[in-house]
C-alpha positions in Angstrom: 26.2 76.5 -100.2 25.4 74.2 -103.1 23.0 75.9 -105.5 22.0 72.5 -106.9 20.6 71.5 -103.5 16.9 72.6 -103.4 16.9 72.5 -99.6 19.7 75.0 -99.1 20.1 76.9 -102.3 19.2 80.6 -102.2 18.3 80.4 -105.9 15.5 77.8 -105.4 13.7 79.0 -102.3 10.6 79.8 -104.3 8.4 76.9 -105.6 8.0 78.8 -108.9 11.0 79.5 -111.1 11.9 83.2 -111.6 12.9 82.5 -115.2 10.2 83.9 -117.5 10.9 81.2 -120.1 10.5 78.4 -117.7 7.6 75.9 -117.8 6.5 76.8 -114.3 6.1 80.5 -115.2 4.4 80.0 -118.5 1.9 77.5 -117.2 1.1 79.7 -114.2 -0.3 82.5 -116.4 -4.1 82.8 -116.9 -5.4 80.8 -119.9 -2.0 79.2 -120.4 -1.8 75.7 -121.9 -1.2 72.8 -119.6 1.7 70.7 -120.8 1.6 67.1 -120.1 4.8 65.4 -119.0 6.6 63.3 -121.5 8.8 60.3 -120.9 12.2 61.1 -122.4 13.7 57.8 -121.4 16.5 59.2 -119.2 18.8 56.5 -118.0 20.2 56.4 -114.4 23.6 54.9 -115.1 24.2 54.2 -111.4 20.9 52.2 -110.9 20.9 50.8 -114.4 17.3 51.6 -115.0 15.1 54.3 -116.5 13.9 57.1 -114.3 10.9 59.3 -115.0 11.5 63.0 -115.9 9.2 65.7 -117.1 9.9 67.3 -120.4 8.4 69.1 -123.3 10.4 68.1 -126.3 11.0 64.5 -127.2 14.0 65.3 -129.3 16.0 66.9 -126.4 19.6 65.5 -126.3 20.2 64.1 -122.8 22.1 66.5 -120.6 25.6 65.3 -119.6 27.9 66.3 -116.8 30.9 68.3 -117.7 33.8 65.9 -118.5 31.6 63.1 -119.8 30.5 62.3 -123.3 26.9 62.3 -124.6 25.8 59.0 -125.9 28.6 57.1 -124.3 27.5 54.0 -126.0 28.5 55.6 -129.3 32.1 55.4 -128.3 32.0 51.7 -127.6 34.4 50.0 -130.0 32.4 46.9 -130.7 30.2 47.3 -133.8 27.9 45.1 -135.9 29.4 45.7 -139.4 27.3 44.4 -142.3 28.9 41.4 -143.8 31.5 41.2 -141.1 29.5 40.6 -138.0 30.5 42.0 -134.5 34.0 43.4 -134.7 36.1 46.0 -132.9 36.4 48.8 -135.4 39.6 50.0 -133.6 41.3 46.6 -133.7 44.3 46.8 -136.0 43.6 43.2 -137.0 40.0 43.8 -138.0 38.9 42.4 -141.5 40.1 44.5 -144.4 37.6 45.9 -146.9 37.8 45.9 -150.7 38.2 49.1 -152.7 34.5 49.3 -153.6 33.4 49.0 -150.0 35.9 51.6 -149.0 34.9 54.2 -151.7 31.5 54.1 -150.0 33.1 55.9 -147.1 34.9 58.5 -149.2 33.4 61.7 -147.7 33.2 65.4 -148.5 35.8 65.9 -145.7 38.5 64.8 -148.2 38.4 68.3 -149.6 40.1 69.5 -146.4 43.3 68.0 -148.0 43.0 70.2 -151.1 42.0 73.4 -149.3 45.0 72.9 -147.0 47.4 72.3 -149.9 46.1 75.3 -151.7 46.6 77.4 -148.6 50.2 76.2 -148.4 50.8 77.3 -152.0 49.5 80.8 -151.0 51.6 80.9 -147.9 54.7 80.1 -149.9 54.0 82.9 -152.3 53.4 85.4 -149.4 56.6 84.7 -147.5 58.3 87.9 -146.3 61.8 86.3 -146.7 62.1 84.9 -150.2 65.0 82.8 -151.6 65.8 81.7 -155.1 63.6 78.8 -156.1 60.9 79.4 -153.5 58.3 80.6 -156.0 59.1 77.6 -158.2 58.4 75.4 -155.1 55.1 77.2 -154.7 54.2 76.6 -158.3 54.8 72.9 -157.8 52.6 72.8 -154.8 49.9 74.7 -156.8 50.1 72.1 -159.6 50.0 69.2 -157.1 46.9 70.8 -155.5 45.1 70.9 -158.9 46.0 67.2 -159.4 44.7 66.3 -155.9 41.5 68.3 -156.5 40.8 66.4 -159.7 41.5 63.0 -157.9 39.3 63.8 -155.0 36.5 65.0 -157.3 36.9 61.7 -159.3 36.7 59.6 -156.2 33.5 61.4 -155.0 31.9 60.9 -158.4 32.9 57.3 -158.3 31.2 56.9 -154.9 28.0 58.6 -156.2 28.0 56.4 -159.3 28.5 53.1 -157.4 26.1 54.1 -154.6 23.3 56.2 -156.3 21.7 57.3 -153.1 24.9 58.5 -151.4 24.9 62.1 -152.7 21.6 63.0 -151.1 22.5 61.1 -147.9 25.9 62.8 -147.7 24.4 66.3 -148.1 21.7 65.7 -145.6 23.8 63.8 -143.0 24.0 65.5 -139.7 27.8 65.2 -139.6 29.1 64.7 -143.2 26.8 67.4 -144.5 28.7 70.1 -142.6 31.9 69.2 -144.7 30.2 69.9 -148.0 31.4 73.6 -147.9 35.0 72.3 -147.9 34.5 71.7 -151.7 34.0 75.5 -152.1 36.9 76.3 -149.8 39.1 74.3 -152.1 37.8 76.2 -155.1 38.5 79.5 -153.3 42.2 78.5 -152.8 42.3 77.4 -156.5 41.0 80.9 -157.6 43.5 82.8 -155.4 46.4 80.5 -156.2 45.7 80.7 -159.9 45.7 84.5 -159.7 49.1 84.3 -157.9 50.9 81.7 -160.0 49.2 81.4 -163.4 47.9 84.8 -164.4 50.5 87.0 -166.2 50.4 90.7 -165.7 48.3 92.8 -168.1 46.6 89.7 -169.6 43.2 91.2 -170.0 41.4 88.0 -171.0 42.6 86.0 -167.9 42.1 89.0 -165.6 38.5 89.1 -166.9 38.2 85.3 -166.3 39.3 85.7 -162.7 36.7 88.5 -162.3 33.9 86.2 -163.6 35.1 83.4 -161.3 34.9 85.8 -158.4 31.3 86.9 -159.0 30.2 83.3 -159.8 31.8 82.1 -156.6 30.1 84.9 -154.6 26.6 84.0 -155.9 27.0 80.2 -155.4 28.5 80.5 -151.9 25.8 83.0 -150.8 23.2 80.5 -151.8 25.1 77.8 -149.9 25.3 79.9 -146.7 21.5 80.6 -146.8 20.4 77.2 -148.1 22.5 74.9 -145.9 21.7 76.7 -142.7 18.0 76.8 -143.6 18.1 73.1 -144.1 19.9 72.4 -140.8 17.4 74.6 -138.9 14.5 72.8 -140.5 15.7 69.2 -140.4 18.1 68.7 -137.6 17.9 69.2 -133.8 21.2 69.6 -132.1 21.7 69.9 -128.3 24.1 72.7 -127.2 26.5 70.1 -125.7 26.9 68.5 -129.2 28.1 71.8 -130.7 31.2 71.3 -132.9 33.3 73.9 -134.8 32.1 72.3 -138.0 28.9 74.3 -137.6 30.9 77.3 -138.8 31.8 75.6 -142.1 28.6 76.6 -144.1 29.5 80.3 -143.7 33.2 79.9 -144.4 33.0 79.9 -148.2 31.1 83.2 -148.5 33.5 84.7 -146.0 36.4 83.7 -148.2 34.9 85.9 -150.9 36.6 88.8 -149.1 39.9 86.9 -149.1 39.6 86.3 -152.8 38.8 90.0 -153.3 41.9 91.0 -151.3 44.1 88.9 -153.6 42.6 89.9 -157.0 41.6 93.5 -156.4 45.0 95.1 -157.1 45.2 93.1 -160.4 41.9 94.4 -161.7 41.2 97.7 -163.5 39.9 100.5 -161.3 36.4 100.3 -162.6 36.2 96.6 -161.6 38.4 96.8 -158.4 36.1 99.0 -156.3 32.9 96.8 -156.8 35.0 93.7 -156.0 36.3 95.3 -152.8 32.8 96.4 -151.8 31.3 93.0 -152.4 34.3 91.3 -150.7 33.9 93.5 -147.6 30.1 92.8 -147.5 30.7 89.0 -147.7 33.5 89.1 -145.2 31.3 91.0 -142.8 28.5 88.5 -143.2 30.9 85.6 -142.6 32.5 87.1 -139.5 29.2 88.1 -138.0 27.7 84.6 -138.3 31.0 83.1 -137.0 30.7 85.4 -133.9 27.2 84.1 -133.3 28.6 80.6 -133.5 31.4 81.5 -131.1 28.7 82.2 -128.4 27.4 78.7 -128.9 30.9 77.3 -128.8 31.8 79.0 -125.6 28.5 77.9 -124.1 29.2 74.3 -125.1 32.7 74.4 -123.6 31.5 75.9 -120.4 28.6 73.5 -119.9 29.8 70.2 -121.4 33.6 70.7 -121.4 36.0 70.0 -124.3 35.0 67.7 -127.2 36.1 64.1 -127.2 39.9 63.9 -127.8 39.4 62.5 -131.3 37.6 65.7 -132.4 39.7 68.3 -130.5 41.8 69.3 -133.6 38.6 70.7 -135.0 38.8 73.5 -132.4 41.4 75.1 -134.7 38.5 76.0 -137.1 37.6 78.8 -134.7 40.9 80.5 -135.6 39.9 80.9 -139.2 37.2 83.6 -139.3 39.1 86.4 -137.5 42.3 85.4 -139.1 41.0 85.5 -142.7 39.1 88.7 -141.9 42.2 90.4 -140.8 44.0 89.2 -143.9 41.1 90.3 -146.2 40.7 93.8 -144.6 44.3 94.8 -145.3 44.3 93.2 -148.7 41.1 94.9 -149.8 42.3 98.3 -148.5 45.5 97.9 -150.5 43.5 97.0 -153.6 41.7 100.3 -153.6 42.9 103.2 -155.8 45.1 105.7 -154.0 42.5 108.5 -154.4 38.8 107.6 -154.3 35.9 109.7 -155.6 32.9 107.4 -154.9 30.2 110.1 -155.6 32.0 111.5 -158.7 31.6 115.0 -157.2 35.3 115.9 -157.0 35.6 115.1 -153.3 38.6 112.8 -153.0 39.0 110.2 -150.2 42.5 109.4 -149.2 42.9 105.6 -149.3 45.7 105.9 -146.8 43.1 106.6 -144.1 41.2 103.5 -145.1 44.4 101.4 -145.0 45.2 102.7 -141.5 41.8 101.7 -140.2 42.1 98.3 -141.9 45.4 97.7 -140.2 44.0 98.6 -136.8 41.0 96.4 -137.3 43.3 93.5 -138.5 45.4 93.7 -135.3 42.2 93.7 -133.2 41.0 90.5 -135.0 44.5 88.9 -134.9 44.3 88.8 -131.1 41.0 86.9 -131.2 42.5 84.4 -133.6 45.5 84.0 -131.3 43.2 83.4 -128.3 41.3 80.6 -130.1 44.7 79.2 -131.3 45.8 79.0 -127.7 42.6 77.3 -126.5 42.8 74.7 -129.3 46.5 73.9 -128.9 46.1 73.4 -125.1 43.0 71.2 -125.7 44.9 69.0 -128.2 48.1 68.7 -126.2 46.2 67.9 -123.0 44.5 64.9 -124.7 45.9 64.1 -128.1 43.8 62.1 -130.5 44.7 58.5 -131.0 43.2 57.8 -134.4 43.5 59.9 -137.6 40.4 61.8 -138.7 40.2 64.1 -141.7 39.3 66.8 -139.2 43.1 66.9 -138.4 43.4 69.2 -141.4 41.8 71.9 -139.2 45.3 72.2 -137.7 46.5 73.4 -141.1 44.0 75.5 -143.1 42.7 77.9 -140.4 46.3 78.4 -139.2 47.3 79.2 -142.7 45.0 82.2 -142.6 46.4 83.0 -139.1 50.0 83.0 -140.5 49.0 84.9 -143.7 47.4 87.6 -141.5 50.5 87.8 -139.4 52.6 88.3 -142.6 50.3 90.9 -143.9 50.3 92.9 -140.6 54.1 92.6 -140.5 54.4 94.0 -144.0 52.1 96.9 -143.2 54.0 97.7 -140.1 57.3 97.3 -141.8 58.6 95.5 -138.7 61.4 93.0 -139.4 60.9 91.2 -136.0 57.3 90.5 -136.8 58.3 89.3 -140.2 60.7 86.8 -138.7 58.0 85.7 -136.3 55.7 85.1 -139.2 58.5 83.1 -140.9 58.8 81.0 -137.8 55.0 80.4 -137.9 55.3 79.4 -141.5 57.9 76.8 -140.7 55.8 75.4 -137.9 52.8 75.3 -140.3 54.8 73.4 -142.9 55.7 70.9 -140.2 52.1 70.5 -139.3 51.1 70.0 -142.9 53.7 67.2 -143.3 52.7 65.7 -140.0 49.0 65.5 -141.0 49.8 64.4 -144.5 51.9 61.5 -143.3 49.2 60.3 -140.9 46.6 60.8 -143.6 48.4 58.5 -146.0 49.1 56.0 -143.2 45.4 56.0 -142.3 44.4 55.2 -145.8 47.0 52.4 -146.1 46.1 50.7 -142.8 42.3 51.4 -143.3 41.9 53.7 -140.3 39.7 55.8 -142.6 37.5 54.9 -145.6 36.2 52.1 -143.4 32.8 51.3 -141.9 32.0 53.6 -138.9 35.3 55.4 -139.0 34.5 58.4 -141.3 32.4 61.5 -141.3 29.4 59.5 -142.7 29.1 58.0 -139.2 28.0 60.2 -136.3 30.2 59.3 -133.3 29.7 62.4 -131.3 
C-alpha cells in the first residue's frame, strides 16, 4: 500500500487532515480565518510548465525528492560573469581574474585555515608519545599560525577597504555570514596555543593576561551567539532541506570557552581557577545544547532530502565537533579544579576525584556520539567525493582535531596504552588530512578555483 496514493492509503481516508497544525484543521474551526491560496510558482519539470498549488507562505523553499538537489539551476555551470560574459565557471580555461577582482571573493571562510592550523599545534603538544624535537615542531606550527592569522586579517581588511560595502554584505549574507564565527574560533586556538607554548610557569603577569583574554572572549562570543542567531531568525528563511552543518557555527565560539577553560584552569591560581571552570562549564553546556537542537534539524534534513551535494559533504564533519570538544573540556575542567573543594566555605570538603570520575564517564558517552557523526560524514564523502576544492574542506581537520584530542584525554585518564596508541594513529591520519587539504587549498588559489566569481562562500550555490 502506497501511503502517498490518496485512493488507497489508510492515512488519507478522511477528507480532513488529522494533523492539528494543518491548514484543513485550522480553517475548519469556528471563526477561523480563511486563507486564500497563493501561487508559489511550482514547476513541473516533466511537463516544463508551472502548475498551480495552494500555499500559505510565499517564501517556502520548493520541496524536492530525496536524492535531488533544490534549485537545480543553481548547479548549472554556465554563468553570466560581469565583465567576462557567459562562461563556464568550472572550465579550467576560463578567463583569469586580476588580484583586485579576486580579493573581492576573499571570504570569512579563510579563517578555517588558521583555526585548523592552531588545532594542529595543540594536537602536537598533547601527543601521548613524545619524542625529542616534537615540542619544537609544535612551536613552529604555532608561530606559522600567528603569521597566517595576520595575513588572513590583512587580506580581509584589504577587501573591505577596496570594496566598502562588502563587510556588511559578508556578515548578512545567507551563506558567508555563517563563516564569520570562524574568526573567533581562530582566536580561541590562539589563546589556548599561547597558553601552551608561550606562557612560562609562574609568570603572574602573563597568567593574568590569559585570564583577561578568557573573560573577554566569553563576553564577545556570547554576544555573537545571541546576536547572529537573532539576526538569522529575523532576516532569513531557510527550508529544512537546505539545512547545512554551518548552521552550528555561530554557537561554536561560545562552546569553545569551555575548551579554553580546560586548558588554562590548571595554570591559574585557585581563586581564579574555580570561576573559570564554572563559566567554562556553563558555556560548554550552552554550546552543546544548541548543537543538539541543530542535530535534530540535520537528521531531519538527511532523512527528508538526503545527503548534501557532493561538493559540500565535507562540511558534515562539523557535526563531530560539539560532542568531541565537550568531552575534551569536561575532563580538562575537572582536572583544573583543586583537589579539595569547599564551595560554601563551611568546612565541607568535596573530593575532586568524584567530579573527575563523572567527567570521564560523560566524556566517553559524548565520544561515542562524535564517533557516530564521524562515521556518517566519512561514508558520505567517500561515496561521492567532491570534485572542486572549497574552504569547507577544512571541516575535515578542525572538528576531527577535537575528536582526536578527546581520545587522547580519555586515554590519559584511563591510563590505557592501547587507547593511547590508537589516539596516536588518529593523530597521524589527521596530519595527513591537514597536508592533503592544505595542498588542495594552495592549488585552488593558484589555478583560481577559489577567490573567483561564483566559486566562493559569497555565492549561495546550495
